N, C-alpha and C positions, 0 to 999 in steps of 0.2 A: 463537414462536421457530422459525426455519427448521430443516429436517432437516439435520444436520451430517454426513451420509453423503456421501463424495466418490466418485463413480463414474467421473469423467473426470479425466484428467491434461492439463495444459497447460504443457509445458516452454517456458520463455522463454530465448532465447539472449542473450548480451551485446549482439549487434548489434541484435536486436529491441528490447531494453530501451532502448538508446541512441536508436534511431529513434523509439520511442514517447515517450521523455522530451523529445526535440527537438520532436515534434509538440505535446506538452503546452505546451512553452515558447512555441510560435507562438500557441496559443490564449490564453495568459496575457499575452503581450506587450502587446496592446492594452487589456487590462483594468487595467493599472497606471496610474501608477507605484506601485511597491511600496516600502514602508519597509524591508522585510526579509523573512526567511523563518523559520518555526518548523517544525522537522522532527520528525515522530513517529518515535522510534527503536524498533527498528533498521531496519525495512523501508523507511522513507523516506529513509535516508541516501544510498544510491547514486543514486536519482532526483534527490534534492536537489542533489547535486554537479553533475549535468548541468544542471539548471534554473538553479542559481546562476551557472554560466558563461554560459549562453545569455541570461539576463536581466540579467546584470551586477549581481547582488546580492552584496554583501559582508557585510551584517549577517545572521548566521545563528545561531539559537538552537535548542535541542532541548527537547522535552517527552518524558519517558521514562515509558512505560506498558508494563506487561507483562500479558499475558492468555493467551498460548498455553502449553499444557503438552503433554507426550507423550500420544498416544492411549492409551486404556485397554489395548489389546493390546500396549503398549510398542513399537509400530511407529515407529521413529525417522524414517521418511520422511513421516509425517503428524502433525498436532497438532490439538487441539481447543481451543476457547476456554474458559478457566476464569474465575475472578474477576479483575476488573481491579485492578491495584495501581499507583498513581502513585509513581514512583521519583524524578522531578524535574519540577517545574512551571515555569511562566514567569509573569512579571508582566504585568499589563494585560489588556485584553479582546480583543486581536488586531487592533485597528483598523489598516488599511493593511498588514497582514501576510498573506503566503501561508502556509498550513498544508499541509504536504506529507506524504503517505504513499504507499507503493507501491500499496496497494489498500484498498478498503472491502469487507469480507466480510459479516458479519452486521449491521454497523453499530454494534456494541456499543462499540468503541473510538472510532469517529467521534462518536457521540452524547456520550460521556463528555468528549471533548476539546472538542467544540463548545460544551458547557455552560460550560466554563472560558474559552473564547475565542470568544464569539458573533459578534464582528465580523470574525474572520479569514475569508479565502477558502480553503476546503478544496479542494485539487486532488490527484487520484490518477491513476495511469496506468490501473489496472484498477478496475472496479466490478462488484459482484454485485447482483442484484435486491433483496436484503434491506437493502442499505445505499445504493443508488444515489441515493435522494432526499436523503441527507445531504451529498452531494458537489456543490460548485458547478461544477467543471470536471473532466472525465476524458476518457480517450482510448478505451478499449475496455471494453465490457460483456461479461462472461462468465457462464455459467449458475451458479446457486448450488451445484450439485453438482460443480463443477470445482475441483480442487486446482491452484493455480498454482505451478509449480516455478521459482523464481527462480534465475538463474545462480550466485549466491553460495551456494546451498544444494545444488549438484550437482557431481558430478565425472564425467568421461567414463568410461563403462563399456559393456560389451556390451549391446545391446538385443535382446530376443527378438522375432522377426518376429510381427506381429499374428496371422497364421494359426496360429501355434504356441502362443499364450498360453492357449487354452482346452483344451489337450490334457492 
């Protein structure tokens, strides 16, 4: 099991997310045709909306899995993975379907969902080393110790200059 300590922050803007989702669409376009899309909620919902538009996919279902919980120190800005809980599944083995998530981190969720949908094509925008081998197509690999801050999890606030952070 990888160390779940996050020492680096990677804030993602709406523009960057959109650009990366379109880049993922380009990679997936020639791998189709796709029967539809299965989205891992909640993280995969926003990328899936962009992918569905770019790939002209209308059949979209969700698989609802929860695993993240607040960090032990009650830091609301970071979470850790706990036990997986399937809230809603889908029928079939995923043949001809895209399986979409925002990222693969430890690989725990990806492994769980791939066991249910072994023939689906898993695509994410971001991949970390512990889970990258589970993903069929992705755009950006980031280090395992990086916490990706998605735009839907942030609001605009003052940012302390880097030189002042260690004082």
